[in-house]
N, CA, C and O atoms as a Tripos MOL2 file, in Angstrom:
@<TRIPOS>MOLECULE
protein
  304   303    76     0     0
PROTEIN
NO_CHARGES

@<TRIPOS>ATOM
      1 N           0.7220   -0.7150    0.1780 N.3       1 MET1
      2 CA          0.0170    0.1330   -0.3040 C.3       1 MET1
      3 C           0.7000    0.9420    0.0480 C.2       1 MET1
      4 O           1.4420    0.8190    1.0220 O.2       1 MET1
      5 N           0.5740    2.3560   -0.9390 N.am      2 THR2
      6 CA          1.7060    3.4470   -0.7520 C.3       2 THR2
      7 C           0.7680    4.9550   -0.1580 C.2       2 THR2
      8 O          -0.2650    5.5810   -0.3980 O.2       2 THR2
      9 N           1.8480    4.9650    0.6690 N.am      3 LYS3
     10 CA          1.3560    5.9080    1.6000 C.3       3 LYS3
     11 C           1.4340    7.6710    1.4090 C.2       3 LYS3
     12 O           2.4890    8.2280    1.1040 O.2       3 LYS3
     13 N           0.3880    8.2760    1.5980 N.am      4 PHE4
     14 CA          1.0550    9.8680    1.0540 C.3       4 PHE4
     15 C           1.3890   10.3840    2.4770 C.2       4 PHE4
     16 O           1.2000    9.9310    3.6060 O.2       4 PHE4
     17 N           1.9320   11.4510    2.0060 N.am      5 VAL5
     18 CA          2.3540   12.5050    3.2460 C.3       5 VAL5
     19 C           2.1010   13.9770    3.1050 C.2       5 VAL5
     20 O           3.0570   14.7130    2.8630 O.2       5 VAL5
     21 N           0.9790   14.4290    3.2270 N.am      6 PRO6
     22 CA          1.1190   15.6380    3.0920 C.3       6 PRO6
     23 C           2.1870   16.4390    3.0400 C.2       6 PRO6
     24 O           2.9960   16.1250    3.9130 O.2       6 PRO6
     25 N           2.6540   17.6670    2.1470 N.am      7 TYR7
     26 CA          3.6360   17.9390    2.3500 C.3       7 TYR7
     27 C           3.4480   19.7300    2.9490 C.2       7 TYR7
     28 O           2.5600   20.4470    2.4860 O.2       7 TYR7
     29 N           4.5020   20.2590    4.0850 N.am      8 LYS8
     30 CA          3.8490   20.8740    5.0350 C.3       8 LYS8
     31 C           5.1350   22.2910    4.3610 C.2       8 LYS8
     32 O           6.3050   22.1470    4.7170 O.2       8 LYS8
     33 N           4.9410   22.9780    3.8550 N.am      9 SER9
     34 CA          5.7840   24.6940    3.3410 C.3       9 SER9
     35 C           6.1120   24.9790    4.3200 C.2       9 SER9
     36 O           5.4820   24.6780    5.3340 O.2       9 SER9
     37 N           7.1120   25.5950    4.3220 N.am     10 LYS10
     38 CA          7.5810   26.2670    5.6330 C.3      10 LYS10
     39 C           7.6760   27.7370    4.6450 C.2      10 LYS10
     40 O           8.8330   28.1330    4.5070 O.2      10 LYS10
     41 N           6.8400   28.3940    4.1040 N.am     11 ILE11
     42 CA          6.8770   29.7770    4.3880 C.3      11 ILE11
     43 C           5.6430   29.8920    4.7690 C.2      11 ILE11
     44 O           5.1270   28.7840    4.9190 O.2      11 ILE11
     45 N           4.8830   30.8480    5.0110 N.am     12 ILE12
     46 CA          4.0860   30.8830    5.9810 C.3      12 ILE12
     47 C           4.2020   33.1340    4.9190 C.2      12 ILE12
     48 O           5.0040   33.8460    4.3150 O.2      12 ILE12
     49 N           3.1030   33.1360    5.3030 N.am     13 THR13
     50 CA          2.0870   34.2720    4.6980 C.3      13 THR13
     51 C           1.4590   35.2220    5.8770 C.2      13 THR13
     52 O           0.3510   34.8950    6.3020 O.2      13 THR13
     53 N           2.0290   36.2560    6.3730 N.am     14 ILE14
     54 CA          1.5420   36.7980    6.9280 C.3      14 ILE14
     55 C           0.4920   38.7150    6.4520 C.2      14 ILE14
     56 O           1.0320   39.6250    5.8240 O.2      14 ILE14
     57 N          -0.7950   38.7530    6.9330 N.am     15 ARG15
     58 CA         -1.4910   39.9020    6.7600 C.3      15 ARG15
     59 C          -2.0100   40.4490    7.3220 C.2      15 ARG15
     60 O          -2.5440   39.9510    8.3140 O.2      15 ARG15
     61 N          -2.1680   41.9130    6.9900 N.am     16 PRO16
     62 CA         -2.7880   42.8090    8.0310 C.3      16 PRO16
     63 C          -3.5630   42.3390    9.4110 C.2      16 PRO16
     64 O          -4.5160   41.5610    9.3870 O.2      16 PRO16
     65 N          -3.2510   42.6730   10.1070 N.am     17 GLY17
     66 CA         -4.2160   42.1910   11.1080 C.3      17 GLY17
     67 C          -3.6590   41.1140   12.3420 C.2      17 GLY17
     68 O          -4.2090   40.9240   13.4270 O.2      17 GLY17
     69 N          -1.9830   40.2640   11.6650 N.am     18 ASN18
     70 CA         -1.5720   39.4490   12.1520 C.3      18 ASN18
     71 C          -0.7800   40.0270   13.3730 C.2      18 ASN18
     72 O          -0.2860   41.1510   13.2860 O.2      18 ASN18
     73 N          -0.6140   39.0510   14.8490 N.am     19 LYS19
     74 CA          0.3570   40.2280   15.7740 C.3      19 LYS19
     75 C           1.7860   40.4670   14.9770 C.2      19 LYS19
     76 O           2.6100   41.2910   15.3730 O.2      19 LYS19
     77 N           1.9830   39.6150   13.7660 N.am     20 HIS20
     78 CA          3.2990   40.1360   13.4020 C.3      20 HIS20
     79 C           3.8050   40.8900   12.4810 C.2      20 HIS20
     80 O           4.9610   41.0960   12.1120 O.2      20 HIS20
     81 N           2.4740   41.3970   12.0540 N.am     21 TRP21
     82 CA          2.5530   42.0990   10.9860 C.3      21 TRP21
     83 C           3.2500   43.6060   11.2040 C.2      21 TRP21
     84 O           3.3240   44.2790   10.1760 O.2      21 TRP21
     85 N           3.8180   44.2640   12.5500 N.am     22 ILE22
     86 CA          4.3410   45.2270   12.5580 C.3      22 ILE22
     87 C           5.7860   44.6590   13.2670 C.2      22 ILE22
     88 O           6.0500   43.8990   14.1990 O.2      22 ILE22
     89 N           6.3990   45.2900   12.5010 N.am     23 MET23
     90 CA          7.8700   44.9050   13.3540 C.3      23 MET23
     91 C           8.5800   46.3380   13.3080 C.2      23 MET23
     92 O           8.6110   47.1630   12.3950 O.2      23 MET23
     93 N           9.2620   46.3730   14.8660 N.am     24 ASN24
     94 CA          9.5290   47.3130   15.9450 C.3      24 ASN24
     95 C          11.5610   46.6420   16.2730 C.2      24 ASN24
     96 O          11.9800   45.5720   16.7120 O.2      24 ASN24
     97 N          12.0600   47.5080   15.9420 N.am     25 ASP25
     98 CA         13.4240   47.7560   16.2750 C.3      25 ASP25
     99 C          13.7790   48.3610   17.1510 C.2      25 ASP25
    100 O          14.9730   48.2170   17.4130 O.2      25 ASP25
    101 N          13.0320   49.2550   17.9760 N.am     26 GLY26
    102 CA         13.2110   49.7610   19.2570 C.3      26 GLY26
    103 C          12.9740   51.2030   19.2250 C.2      26 GLY26
    104 O          12.7860   51.9570   20.1800 O.2      26 GLY26
    105 N          13.0180   51.5130   17.7660 N.am     27 ILE27
    106 CA         12.9510   52.7790   17.6120 C.3      27 ILE27
    107 C          12.1670   53.1080   16.7360 C.2      27 ILE27
    108 O          11.4550   54.0990   16.9040 O.2      27 ILE27
    109 N          12.0880   52.1310   15.2380 N.am     28 ILE28
    110 CA         10.8890   52.4610   14.3060 C.3      28 ILE28
    111 C          10.3880   51.0270   14.1300 C.2      28 ILE28
    112 O          11.0190   49.9740   14.0330 O.2      28 ILE28
    113 N           8.6600   51.3630   14.1110 N.am     29 SER29
    114 CA          7.9210   50.1560   13.8290 C.3      29 SER29
    115 C           7.4270   50.3260   12.4880 C.2      29 SER29
    116 O           6.4670   51.0570   12.7320 O.2      29 SER29
    117 N           7.4200   50.2320   11.7810 N.am     30 CYS30
    118 CA          6.6910   49.2490    9.9440 C.3      30 CYS30
    119 C           6.3750   48.0700   10.0280 C.2      30 CYS30
    120 O           6.7600   47.2210   10.8320 O.2      30 CYS30
    121 N           5.4040   47.9690    8.8920 N.am     31 THR31
    122 CA          4.7500   46.9610    8.3700 C.3      31 THR31
    123 C           5.3280   46.2800    7.7000 C.2      31 THR31
    124 O           6.0370   46.7640    6.8170 O.2      31 THR31
    125 N           5.2080   44.6140    7.9240 N.am     32 ARG32
    126 CA          6.3240   43.8420    7.2200 C.3      32 ARG32
    127 C           6.4580   44.1190    6.0180 C.2      32 ARG32
    128 O           7.5350   43.8070    5.5090 O.2      32 ARG32
    129 N           5.2590   44.8980    5.0320 N.am     33 ALA33
    130 CA          5.0750   44.3420    3.3400 C.3      33 ALA33
    131 C           3.7420   45.6130    3.2940 C.2      33 ALA33
    132 O           2.6890   45.8460    3.8880 O.2      33 ALA33
    133 N           4.4420   46.1090    2.3670 N.am     34 GLY34
    134 CA          3.3640   47.6130    1.5490 C.3      34 GLY34
    135 C           3.4170   47.7590    0.0730 C.2      34 GLY34
    136 O           3.5310   46.7120   -0.5640 O.2      34 GLY34
    137 N           3.3570   48.8400   -0.5570 N.am     35 PHE35
    138 CA          3.1880   49.0230   -1.6080 C.3      35 PHE35
    139 C           3.9760   50.3370   -1.9150 C.2      35 PHE35
    140 O           3.9660   51.2830   -1.1280 O.2      35 PHE35
    141 N           4.7790   50.3510   -3.3030 N.am     36 GLU36
    142 CA          5.5560   51.4070   -3.4450 C.3      36 GLU36
    143 C           4.7830   51.7090   -4.8920 C.2      36 GLU36
    144 O           4.6300   50.9170   -5.8210 O.2      36 GLU36
    145 N           4.3800   52.9700   -4.8090 N.am     37 ILE37
    146 CA          4.1070   53.4080   -6.5180 C.3      37 ILE37
    147 C           4.6680   54.5370   -6.8580 C.2      37 ILE37
    148 O           4.9530   55.3540   -5.9820 O.2      37 ILE37
    149 N           4.8810   54.7400   -7.9520 N.am     38 SER38
    150 CA          6.2960   55.8660   -8.9330 C.3      38 SER38
    151 C           5.3320   56.9080   -8.7670 C.2      38 SER38
    152 O           4.1070   56.8990   -8.6530 O.2      38 SER38
    153 N           6.5150   58.1350   -8.7880 N.am     39 ASP39
    154 CA          5.6710   59.4940   -8.2860 C.3      39 ASP39
    155 C           5.8520   59.6960   -9.8540 C.2      39 ASP39
    156 O           6.0290   60.8840  -10.1220 O.2      39 ASP39
    157 N           5.8530   58.9920  -10.7800 N.am     40 THR40
    158 CA          5.3540   58.9290  -12.2080 C.3      40 THR40
    159 C           3.9320   58.5120  -12.5360 C.2      40 THR40
    160 O           3.2390   59.0260  -13.4140 O.2      40 THR40
    161 N           3.5030   57.3130  -11.5580 N.am     41 CYS41
    162 CA          2.3040   57.0580  -11.6690 C.3      41 CYS41
    163 C           0.9740   58.1490  -12.0370 C.2      41 CYS41
    164 O           0.7050   59.0130  -11.2020 O.2      41 CYS41
    165 N           0.2320   58.0650  -13.2190 N.am     42 PRO42
    166 CA         -0.7000   58.8040  -13.6820 C.3      42 PRO42
    167 C          -1.5230   59.0530  -12.6230 C.2      42 PRO42
    168 O          -1.6270   58.2880  -11.6650 O.2      42 PRO42
    169 N          -2.2680   60.3490  -12.7720 N.am     43 GLN43
    170 CA         -3.5210   60.6570  -10.9130 C.3      43 GLN43
    171 C          -4.4500   59.6140  -10.8270 C.2      43 GLN43
    172 O          -4.9740   59.2460   -9.7760 O.2      43 GLN43
    173 N          -4.7620   58.8790  -12.5450 N.am     44 GLU44
    174 CA         -5.9860   58.3110  -12.5510 C.3      44 GLU44
    175 C          -5.7440   57.0260  -12.0380 C.2      44 GLU44
    176 O          -6.3630   56.5380  -11.0920 O.2      44 GLU44
    177 N          -4.6670   56.3760  -12.7860 N.am     45 TYR45
    178 CA         -4.3680   55.3110  -12.1040 C.3      45 TYR45
    179 C          -4.1120   55.5050  -10.3430 C.2      45 TYR45
    180 O          -4.5980   54.6940   -9.5540 O.2      45 TYR45
    181 N          -3.4890   56.4000   -9.9990 N.am     46 LEU46
    182 CA         -3.5370   56.7460   -8.2260 C.3      46 LEU46
    183 C          -4.7880   56.3780   -7.5470 C.2      46 LEU46
    184 O          -4.8980   55.5750   -6.6210 O.2      46 LEU46
    185 N          -5.9120   57.1990   -8.2310 N.am     47 MET47
    186 CA         -7.0830   56.8350   -7.7350 C.3      47 MET47
    187 C          -8.2190   55.8830   -7.5630 C.2      47 MET47
    188 O          -9.1860   55.8110   -6.8060 O.2      47 MET47
    189 N          -7.4400   54.7440   -9.1630 N.am     48 ILE48
    190 CA         -7.9830   53.1650   -8.9450 C.3      48 ILE48
    191 C          -7.4870   52.7610   -8.0150 C.2      48 ILE48
    192 O          -8.2530   52.6610   -7.0570 O.2      48 ILE48
    193 N          -6.1410   52.3620   -7.7960 N.am     49 ILE49
    194 CA         -5.4580   51.7720   -7.1300 C.3      49 ILE49
    195 C          -5.8560   52.0660   -5.4090 C.2      49 ILE49
    196 O          -6.1160   51.1080   -4.6800 O.2      49 ILE49
    197 N          -5.8610   53.0690   -5.0410 N.am     50 ALA50
    198 CA         -6.8960   53.5860   -4.0770 C.3      50 ALA50
    199 C          -7.6560   53.1230   -3.6060 C.2      50 ALA50
    200 O          -7.5360   52.8150   -2.4200 O.2      50 ALA50
    201 N          -9.0100   52.8050   -4.4440 N.am     51 GLN51
    202 CA        -10.2560   52.7920   -4.6630 C.3      51 GLN51
    203 C          -9.8750   50.8570   -4.1860 C.2      51 GLN51
    204 O         -10.4190   50.3490   -3.2050 O.2      51 GLN51
    205 N          -9.0840   50.2220   -4.9140 N.am     52 ALA52
    206 CA         -8.7650   48.7080   -4.7840 C.3      52 ALA52
    207 C          -8.4420   48.7730   -3.4430 C.2      52 ALA52
    208 O          -9.2510   48.2750   -2.6600 O.2      52 ALA52
    209 N          -7.3930   49.2980   -2.9900 N.am     53 ILE53
    210 CA         -6.8890   49.3240   -1.7080 C.3      53 ILE53
    211 C          -8.0430   49.1150   -0.5330 C.2      53 ILE53
    212 O          -8.0170   48.2850    0.3760 O.2      53 ILE53
    213 N          -9.1330   50.1740   -0.8330 N.am     54 ASP54
    214 CA        -10.1210   51.1340    0.1040 C.3      54 ASP54
    215 C         -11.0100   49.8030    0.3270 C.2      54 ASP54
    216 O         -11.2470   49.3850    1.4600 O.2      54 ASP54
    217 N         -11.3890   49.2960   -0.6140 N.am     55 ASN55
    218 CA        -12.5180   48.3810   -0.9730 C.3      55 ASN55
    219 C         -11.8810   46.9370   -0.8860 C.2      55 ASN55
    220 O         -12.3370   46.0210   -1.5710 O.2      55 ASN55
    221 N         -10.6710   46.7360    0.0910 N.am     56 ASN56
    222 CA         -9.8330   45.4670    0.2380 C.3      56 ASN56
    223 C          -9.8870   44.3270   -1.3570 C.2      56 ASN56
    224 O         -10.1340   43.1240   -1.2680 O.2      56 ASN56
    225 N          -9.6890   44.8210   -2.2870 N.am     57 TRP57
    226 CA         -9.6810   44.1360   -3.2140 C.3      57 TRP57
    227 C          -8.1520   43.9060   -4.0520 C.2      57 TRP57
    228 O          -7.9330   43.2370   -5.0620 O.2      57 TRP57
    229 N          -7.2060   44.7330   -3.2180 N.am     58 ILE58
    230 CA         -5.3660   44.5520   -3.4180 C.3      58 ILE58
    231 C          -5.3780   44.7100   -1.8050 C.2      58 ILE58
    232 O          -5.8300   45.6390   -1.1360 O.2      58 ILE58
    233 N          -4.6390   43.3240   -1.3220 N.am     59 LYS59
    234 CA         -3.9600   43.4110    0.1130 C.3      59 LYS59
    235 C          -2.6770   43.3760    0.2630 C.2      59 LYS59
    236 O          -2.0240   42.6740   -0.5100 O.2      59 LYS59
    237 N          -2.0330   44.1170    1.2800 N.am     60 PRO60
    238 CA         -0.4080   43.4530    1.1530 C.3      60 PRO60
    239 C          -0.1450   42.2110    1.9920 C.2      60 PRO60
    240 O          -0.8450   42.0140    2.9850 O.2      60 PRO60
    241 N           0.5490   41.6010    1.7500 N.am     61 VAL61
    242 CA          0.5690   40.3320    2.0070 C.3      61 VAL61
    243 C           3.0850   40.5150    2.4470 C.2      61 VAL61
    244 O           4.0600   41.1220    2.0040 O.2      61 VAL61
    245 N           2.7840   39.6280    3.3830 N.am     62 ALA62
    246 CA          4.1130   38.9770    3.6600 C.3      62 ALA62
    247 C           4.8790   37.5130    3.5640 C.2      62 ALA62
    248 O           4.7310   36.6640    4.4440 O.2      62 ALA62
    249 N           5.5410   37.3510    2.6380 N.am     63 ASN63
    250 CA          5.7830   35.8120    3.0360 C.3      63 ASN63
    251 C           6.8030   35.8040    3.3540 C.2      63 ASN63
    252 O           7.5920   36.7020    3.0580 O.2      63 ASN63
    253 N           7.1500   34.6240    4.1680 N.am     64 LEU64
    254 CA          8.9800   34.2180    5.1010 C.3      64 LEU64
    255 C           8.3540   33.1090    5.4160 C.2      64 LEU64
    256 O           7.2190   32.6490    5.5320 O.2      64 LEU64
    257 N          10.1440   32.6580    5.5810 N.am     65 PHE65
    258 CA         10.2480   31.2960    6.0620 C.3      65 PHE65
    259 C           9.4630   31.1210    7.4370 C.2      65 PHE65
    260 O           9.3670   32.0810    8.2020 O.2      65 PHE65
    261 N           8.9860   30.0640    7.6970 N.am     66 ASP66
    262 CA          8.4680   29.7880    9.5000 C.3      66 ASP66
    263 C           9.9440   30.4820   10.0740 C.2      66 ASP66
    264 O           9.7810   31.6140   10.5290 O.2      66 ASP66
    265 N          11.4490   29.9280   10.1180 N.am     67 HIS67
    266 CA         12.4680   30.0840   10.7020 C.3      67 HIS67
    267 C          12.7550   31.2670   10.8460 C.2      67 HIS67
    268 O          13.2530   31.5870   11.9260 O.2      67 HIS67
    269 N          12.5320   32.3350    9.7820 N.am     68 GLU68
    270 CA         12.5560   33.7830    9.5600 C.3      68 GLU68
    271 C          12.0840   34.2870   11.2950 C.2      68 GLU68
    272 O          12.7010   34.6720   12.2880 O.2      68 GLU68
    273 N          10.7130   34.0310   10.9570 N.am     69 LEU69
    274 CA          9.5390   34.8310   12.3860 C.3      69 LEU69
    275 C           9.8110   34.3890   13.7820 C.2      69 LEU69
    276 O           9.5520   35.0230   14.8040 O.2      69 LEU69
    277 N          10.4890   32.9640   13.6690 N.am     70 THR70
    278 CA         10.9180   32.0350   14.7210 C.3      70 THR70
    279 C          11.9680   32.8400   15.2980 C.2      70 THR70
    280 O          11.8500   33.2650   16.4470 O.2      70 THR70
    281 N          13.3510   33.1730   14.3400 N.am     71 PHE71
    282 CA         14.0480   33.5660   15.2660 C.3      71 PHE71
    283 C          14.4650   35.2130   15.1700 C.2      71 PHE71
    284 O          15.5200   35.7230   15.5450 O.2      71 PHE71
    285 N          12.9950   36.0420   14.3880 N.am     72 GLU72
    286 CA         12.9730   37.0650   15.0550 C.3      72 GLU72
    287 C          12.4340   37.4950   16.1490 C.2      72 GLU72
    288 O          12.7290   38.5340   16.7390 O.2      72 GLU72
    289 N          11.2940   36.3810   16.5730 N.am     73 ILE73
    290 CA         10.5750   36.4760   18.2010 C.3      73 ILE73
    291 C          11.9080   35.7260   18.9450 C.2      73 ILE73
    292 O          12.2510   35.9670   20.1020 O.2      73 ILE73
    293 N          12.2040   35.3070   18.5470 N.am     74 LEU74
    294 CA         13.4080   34.5520   20.0870 C.3      74 LEU74
    295 C          14.1490   35.7260   20.4920 C.2      74 LEU74
    296 O          14.4590   35.9070   21.6700 O.2      74 LEU74
    297 N          14.5080   36.7020   19.3630 N.am     75 SER75
    298 CA         15.7330   37.3680   19.2430 C.3      75 SER75
    299 C          15.2050   39.2800   20.2250 C.2      75 SER75
    300 O          15.7950   40.3160   20.5310 O.2      75 SER75
    301 N          13.7220   38.6790   20.3430 N.am     76 GLN76
    302 CA         13.0550   40.2570   20.9390 C.3      76 GLN76
    303 C          13.3660   39.9890   22.5940 C.2      76 GLN76
    304 O          13.0610   40.8440   23.4260 O.2      76 GLN76
@<TRIPOS>BOND
     1     1     2 1
     2     2     3 1
     3     3     4 2
     4     3     5 am
     5     5     6 1
     6     6     7 1
     7     7     8 2
     8     7     9 am
     9     9    10 1
    10    10    11 1
    11    11    12 2
    12    11    13 am
    13    13    14 1
    14    14    15 1
    15    15    16 2
    16    15    17 am
    17    17    18 1
    18    18    19 1
    19    19    20 2
    20    19    21 am
    21    21    22 1
    22    22    23 1
    23    23    24 2
    24    23    25 am
    25    25    26 1
    26    26    27 1
    27    27    28 2
    28    27    29 am
    29    29    30 1
    30    30    31 1
    31    31    32 2
    32    31    33 am
    33    33    34 1
    34    34    35 1
    35    35    36 2
    36    35    37 am
    37    37    38 1
    38    38    39 1
    39    39    40 2
    40    39    41 am
    41    41    42 1
    42    42    43 1
    43    43    44 2
    44    43    45 am
    45    45    46 1
    46    46    47 1
    47    47    48 2
    48    47    49 am
    49    49    50 1
    50    50    51 1
    51    51    52 2
    52    51    53 am
    53    53    54 1
    54    54    55 1
    55    55    56 2
    56    55    57 am
    57    57    58 1
    58    58    59 1
    59    59    60 2
    60    59    61 am
    61    61    62 1
    62    62    63 1
    63    63    64 2
    64    63    65 am
    65    65    66 1
    66    66    67 1
    67    67    68 2
    68    67    69 am
    69    69    70 1
    70    70    71 1
    71    71    72 2
    72    71    73 am
    73    73    74 1
    74    74    75 1
    75    75    76 2
    76    75    77 am
    77    77    78 1
    78    78    79 1
    79    79    80 2
    80    79    81 am
    81    81    82 1
    82    82    83 1
    83    83    84 2
    84    83    85 am
    85    85    86 1
    86    86    87 1
    87    87    88 2
    88    87    89 am
    89    89    90 1
    90    90    91 1
    91    91    92 2
    92    91    93 am
    93    93    94 1
    94    94    95 1
    95    95    96 2
    96    95    97 am
    97    97    98 1
    98    98    99 1
    99    99   100 2
   100    99   101 am
   101   101   102 1
   102   102   103 1
   103   103   104 2
   104   103   105 am
   105   105   106 1
   106   106   107 1
   107   107   108 2
   108   107   109 am
   109   109   110 1
   110   110   111 1
   111   111   112 2
   112   111   113 am
   113   113   114 1
   114   114   115 1
   115   115   116 2
   116   115   117 am
   117   117   118 1
   118   118   119 1
   119   119   120 2
   120   119   121 am
   121   121   122 1
   122   122   123 1
   123   123   124 2
   124   123   125 am
   125   125   126 1
   126   126   127 1
   127   127   128 2
   128   127   129 am
   129   129   130 1
   130   130   131 1
   131   131   132 2
   132   131   133 am
   133   133   134 1
   134   134   135 1
   135   135   136 2
   136   135   137 am
   137   137   138 1
   138   138   139 1
   139   139   140 2
   140   139   141 am
   141   141   142 1
   142   142   143 1
   143   143   144 2
   144   143   145 am
   145   145   146 1
   146   146   147 1
   147   147   148 2
   148   147   149 am
   149   149   150 1
   150   150   151 1
   151   151   152 2
   152   151   153 am
   153   153   154 1
   154   154   155 1
   155   155   156 2
   156   155   157 am
   157   157   158 1
   158   158   159 1
   159   159   160 2
   160   159   161 am
   161   161   162 1
   162   162   163 1
   163   163   164 2
   164   163   165 am
   165   165   166 1
   166   166   167 1
   167   167   168 2
   168   167   169 am
   169   169   170 1
   170   170   171 1
   171   171   172 2
   172   171   173 am
   173   173   174 1
   174   174   175 1
   175   175   176 2
   176   175   177 am
   177   177   178 1
   178   178   179 1
   179   179   180 2
   180   179   181 am
   181   181   182 1
   182   182   183 1
   183   183   184 2
   184   183   185 am
   185   185   186 1
   186   186   187 1
   187   187   188 2
   188   187   189 am
   189   189   190 1
   190   190   191 1
   191   191   192 2
   192   191   193 am
   193   193   194 1
   194   194   195 1
   195   195   196 2
   196   195   197 am
   197   197   198 1
   198   198   199 1
   199   199   200 2
   200   199   201 am
   201   201   202 1
   202   202   203 1
   203   203   204 2
   204   203   205 am
   205   205   206 1
   206   206   207 1
   207   207   208 2
   208   207   209 am
   209   209   210 1
   210   210   211 1
   211   211   212 2
   212   211   213 am
   213   213   214 1
   214   214   215 1
   215   215   216 2
   216   215   217 am
   217   217   218 1
   218   218   219 1
   219   219   220 2
   220   219   221 am
   221   221   222 1
   222   222   223 1
   223   223   224 2
   224   223   225 am
   225   225   226 1
   226   226   227 1
   227   227   228 2
   228   227   229 am
   229   229   230 1
   230   230   231 1
   231   231   232 2
   232   231   233 am
   233   233   234 1
   234   234   235 1
   235   235   236 2
   236   235   237 am
   237   237   238 1
   238   238   239 1
   239   239   240 2
   240   239   241 am
   241   241   242 1
   242   242   243 1
   243   243   244 2
   244   243   245 am
   245   245   246 1
   246   246   247 1
   247   247   248 2
   248   247   249 am
   249   249   250 1
   250   250   251 1
   251   251   252 2
   252   251   253 am
   253   253   254 1
   254   254   255 1
   255   255   256 2
   256   255   257 am
   257   257   258 1
   258   258   259 1
   259   259   260 2
   260   259   261 am
   261   261   262 1
   262   262   263 1
   263   263   264 2
   264   263   265 am
   265   265   266 1
   266   266   267 1
   267   267   268 2
   268   267   269 am
   269   269   270 1
   270   270   271 1
   271   271   272 2
   272   271   273 am
   273   273   274 1
   274   274   275 1
   275   275   276 2
   276   275   277 am
   277   277   278 1
   278   278   279 1
   279   279   280 2
   280   279   281 am
   281   281   282 1
   282   282   283 1
   283   283   284 2
   284   283   285 am
   285   285   286 1
   286   286   287 1
   287   287   288 2
   288   287   289 am
   289   289   290 1
   290   290   291 1
   291   291   292 2
   292   291   293 am
   293   293   294 1
   294   294   295 1
   295   295   296 2
   296   295   297 am
   297   297   298 1
   298   298   299 1
   299   299   300 2
   300   299   301 am
   301   301   302 1
   302   302   303 1
   303   303   304 2
@<TRIPOS>SUBSTRUCTURE
     1 MET1         2 RESIDUE 1 A MET
     2 THR2         6 RESIDUE 1 A THR
     3 LYS3        10 RESIDUE 1 A LYS
     4 PHE4        14 RESIDUE 1 A PHE
     5 VAL5        18 RESIDUE 1 A VAL
     6 PRO6        22 RESIDUE 1 A PRO
     7 TYR7        26 RESIDUE 1 A TYR
     8 LYS8        30 RESIDUE 1 A LYS
     9 SER9        34 RESIDUE 1 A SER
    10 LYS10       38 RESIDUE 1 A LYS
    11 ILE11       42 RESIDUE 1 A ILE
    12 ILE12       46 RESIDUE 1 A ILE
    13 THR13       50 RESIDUE 1 A THR
    14 ILE14       54 RESIDUE 1 A ILE
    15 ARG15       58 RESIDUE 1 A ARG
    16 PRO16       62 RESIDUE 1 A PRO
    17 GLY17       66 RESIDUE 1 A GLY
    18 ASN18       70 RESIDUE 1 A ASN
    19 LYS19       74 RESIDUE 1 A LYS
    20 HIS20       78 RESIDUE 1 A HIS
    21 TRP21       82 RESIDUE 1 A TRP
    22 ILE22       86 RESIDUE 1 A ILE
    23 MET23       90 RESIDUE 1 A MET
    24 ASN24       94 RESIDUE 1 A ASN
    25 ASP25       98 RESIDUE 1 A ASP
    26 GLY26      102 RESIDUE 1 A GLY
    27 ILE27      106 RESIDUE 1 A ILE
    28 ILE28      110 RESIDUE 1 A ILE
    29 SER29      114 RESIDUE 1 A SER
    30 CYS30      118 RESIDUE 1 A CYS
    31 THR31      122 RESIDUE 1 A THR
    32 ARG32      126 RESIDUE 1 A ARG
    33 ALA33      130 RESIDUE 1 A ALA
    34 GLY34      134 RESIDUE 1 A GLY
    35 PHE35      138 RESIDUE 1 A PHE
    36 GLU36      142 RESIDUE 1 A GLU
    37 ILE37      146 RESIDUE 1 A ILE
    38 SER38      150 RESIDUE 1 A SER
    39 ASP39      154 RESIDUE 1 A ASP
    40 THR40      158 RESIDUE 1 A THR
    41 CYS41      162 RESIDUE 1 A CYS
    42 PRO42      166 RESIDUE 1 A PRO
    43 GLN43      170 RESIDUE 1 A GLN
    44 GLU44      174 RESIDUE 1 A GLU
    45 TYR45      178 RESIDUE 1 A TYR
    46 LEU46      182 RESIDUE 1 A LEU
    47 MET47      186 RESIDUE 1 A MET
    48 ILE48      190 RESIDUE 1 A ILE
    49 ILE49      194 RESIDUE 1 A ILE
    50 ALA50      198 RESIDUE 1 A ALA
    51 GLN51      202 RESIDUE 1 A GLN
    52 ALA52      206 RESIDUE 1 A ALA
    53 ILE53      210 RESIDUE 1 A ILE
    54 ASP54      214 RESIDUE 1 A ASP
    55 ASN55      218 RESIDUE 1 A ASN
    56 ASN56      222 RESIDUE 1 A ASN
    57 TRP57      226 RESIDUE 1 A TRP
    58 ILE58      230 RESIDUE 1 A ILE
    59 LYS59      234 RESIDUE 1 A LYS
    60 PRO60      238 RESIDUE 1 A PRO
    61 VAL61      242 RESIDUE 1 A VAL
    62 ALA62      246 RESIDUE 1 A ALA
    63 ASN63      250 RESIDUE 1 A ASN
    64 LEU64      254 RESIDUE 1 A LEU
    65 PHE65      258 RESIDUE 1 A PHE
    66 ASP66      262 RESIDUE 1 A ASP
    67 HIS67      266 RESIDUE 1 A HIS
    68 GLU68      270 RESIDUE 1 A GLU
    69 LEU69      274 RESIDUE 1 A LEU
    70 THR70      278 RESIDUE 1 A THR
    71 PHE71      282 RESIDUE 1 A PHE
    72 GLU72      286 RESIDUE 1 A GLU
    73 ILE73      290 RESIDUE 1 A ILE
    74 LEU74      294 RESIDUE 1 A LEU
    75 SER75      298 RESIDUE 1 A SER
    76 GLN76      302 RESIDUE 1 A GLN
């Protein structure tokens, strides 16, 4: 009989609202991921992007290896 073992990924996804979403080095706090939009992006596109973010159609996520988060938590 063949036995199948499900694969457990070592990559985790963190989203806004997760307790590890905010990083803090003791002086500065920032989100783990975000958006960077070029200064040359046309205004009408900025408005569309802003609407998509406001309506939760586009959301920031951060992907990292589980051991990275483990080491970060242990180092605090």
